[in-house]
C-alpha positions in Angstrom: 0.0 0.0 0.0 1.4 3.4 -0.9 1.4 6.1 1.7 1.4 9.6 0.4 2.4 12.6 2.5 2.2 16.1 1.3 4.5 19.0 1.3 7.9 17.9 0.3 10.7 19.5 -1.6 13.9 17.8 -1.0 15.7 21.1 -0.5 17.5 20.0 2.7 19.5 17.2 1.0 20.3 19.5 -1.9 21.7 22.0 0.5 23.8 19.3 2.1 25.3 18.5 -1.3 26.4 22.1 -1.7 23.7 24.0 -3.5 25.1 27.5 -4.2 23.6 30.7 -5.4 25.7 33.3 -7.1 25.1 36.4 -9.3 25.9 36.7 -13.0 29.0 38.5 -14.1 27.1 40.3 -16.9 24.8 43.3 -16.6 21.6 41.2 -16.7 19.9 41.0 -13.4 18.9 37.6 -12.0 20.2 34.8 -9.8 22.1 31.8 -11.1 21.7 28.6 -9.0 24.3 25.8 -9.4 23.6 22.4 -8.0 26.2 19.7 -6.9 25.8 17.9 -10.2 26.9 21.0 -12.1 23.5 22.0 -13.6 22.5 25.6 -13.4 19.3 27.6 -13.7 18.9 31.4 -13.9 16.1 33.3 -12.3 15.3 36.2 -14.5 13.6 39.3 -13.4 11.5 41.8 -15.3 13.8 44.5 -16.6 12.8 47.9 -18.1 15.1 49.9 -20.4 14.7 53.2 -22.1 16.6 53.9 -25.3 16.0 57.1 -27.3 12.8 57.8 -25.4 11.2 54.3 -26.0 10.6 52.0 -23.1 10.7 48.2 -23.4 10.1 45.5 -20.8 11.6 42.0 -20.9 9.5 39.5 -19.0 10.8 36.3 -17.4 9.6 32.9 -18.4 9.1 29.6 -16.6 12.2 28.3 -18.3 14.3 31.2 -17.1 12.9 30.8 -13.5 14.1 27.1 -13.4 12.3 24.0 -12.2 12.9 24.6 -8.5 13.0 27.7 -6.3 16.5 29.2 -5.9 18.1 29.5 -2.5 19.4 32.7 -1.0 22.2 32.7 1.6 21.3 36.2 2.8 17.5 36.2 2.9 14.4 34.2 2.1 14.6 31.6 -0.7 12.7 31.8 -3.9 11.9 35.3 -5.1 11.6 36.6 -1.5 8.4 37.4 0.3 7.7 41.1 -0.2 6.2 41.4 -3.7 3.8 44.2 -2.7 0.0 44.0 -2.8 -2.0 42.6 -5.6 -1.1 39.9 -8.1 2.1 38.0 -7.5 4.8 39.0 -10.0 6.7 36.4 -12.0 8.9 34.3 -9.7 9.0 31.5 -7.1 6.8 32.0 -4.0 6.5 30.0 -0.8 3.3 29.8 1.2 0.3 27.7 2.2 -3.0 26.8 0.7 -6.2 25.8 2.5 -7.2 22.9 0.2 -6.2 21.1 -3.0 -6.3 23.5 -5.9 -8.9 23.4 -8.7 -8.6 26.0 -11.4 -7.1 28.4 -8.9 -5.6 28.3 -5.4 -6.0 30.5 -2.4 -2.4 31.3 -1.5 -1.0 32.7 1.8 2.4 34.0 1.0 5.2 33.3 3.6 9.0 33.6 3.9 11.1 30.4 3.7 14.6 30.7 5.0 17.3 28.0 4.9 20.9 27.6 6.2 22.6 30.6 7.7 19.7 32.9 6.6 17.3 30.7 8.7 19.6 30.9 11.7 20.0 34.7 11.4 16.3 35.4 10.9 15.3 33.1 13.8 17.9 34.8 16.1 16.7 38.2 15.1 13.2 37.2 16.4 14.6 35.6 19.5 14.0 32.0 18.3 16.0 29.1 16.9 15.9 27.4 13.5 15.9 23.6 14.1 16.4 21.4 11.1 18.1 24.3 9.2 14.9 26.1 8.0 12.7 28.9 9.4 9.3 30.1 8.2 7.9 33.6 8.8 4.3 34.6 8.0 3.6 38.0 9.4 0.8 38.8 6.9 -2.4 36.7 6.9 -3.6 38.2 3.6 -4.5 35.6 0.9 -4.3 35.9 -2.8 -6.1 33.9 -5.5 -3.7 32.6 -8.0 -4.9 30.9 -11.3 -3.4 27.6 -12.2 -2.1 27.5 -15.8 -3.8 24.8 -18.0 -0.5 23.1 -18.6 0.8 23.4 -15.0 3.0 20.7 -13.6 3.5 19.6 -10.0 5.7 17.5 -7.8 4.3 15.7 -4.7 5.9 13.8 -1.9 5.4 10.1 -1.7 6.6 7.9 1.1 6.8 4.2 0.3 10.2 2.9 1.3 11.6 6.4 1.9 11.1 10.0 1.0 10.6 10.5 -2.8 9.4 13.4 -5.0 7.1 12.2 -7.8 5.3 14.0 -10.7 1.7 14.6 -9.9 -1.3 16.6 -11.1 -1.7 20.1 -9.5 -5.1 18.8 -8.1 -3.2 16.2 -6.2 -1.3 18.8 -4.1 -2.9 18.9 -0.7 -3.0 21.8 1.8 -1.4 20.0 4.7 2.0 21.7 4.3 3.6 24.6 2.5 4.1 24.7 -1.2 6.2 26.6 -3.7 4.5 28.0 -6.8 6.2 29.3 -9.9 4.2 32.3 -11.2 4.5 33.3 -14.9 2.2 36.0 -16.3 -0.1 35.8 -13.3 -0.6 32.0 -13.3 1.0 29.2 -11.3 2.6 27.0 -13.9 4.5 24.8 -11.5 3.7 23.7 -7.9 6.0 21.8 -5.5 5.1 20.4 -2.1 7.6 21.4 0.6 8.6 18.7 3.2 9.0 19.9 6.7 10.8 17.4 9.0 
């Protein structure tokens, strides 16, 4: 019999293998994440440039944002946790949901810290960060985020150990936190976050 448990992203083991985040050397803003196996992904951000009085905006894509949220040694992982009010901008966002998503999900944005950033944030609040992570949710506001028709998801499955498996977005439960990748106002990727 298969036992399924929600909310797992195997971020802890990846950190133990030496997941590193570093900035690009060129003038293009973004974050490049390099994993222990040498693969990299770049988190692009919207950029606006003005040349000869004409303004153009370059928008990030799901491919540019990578398949998993980037870590940040100096602050919250993903795209942070202060996007302002209204619709979430393109990026990776951590939070909770009240129930399995349908065509949209009701998302409560939070801050997910790991490693030294988790220890520092917890200490700043007079607490500790056991298990090398720390979550802050100072704002109870919820946002409705549409789910892209072709959205993908990863769920936790426990059979003979902890394993991430491909699943349908509707299979993501609201028992734990999740990561959503937002592109053009829609969640096109959802990953359950394991909390030991």
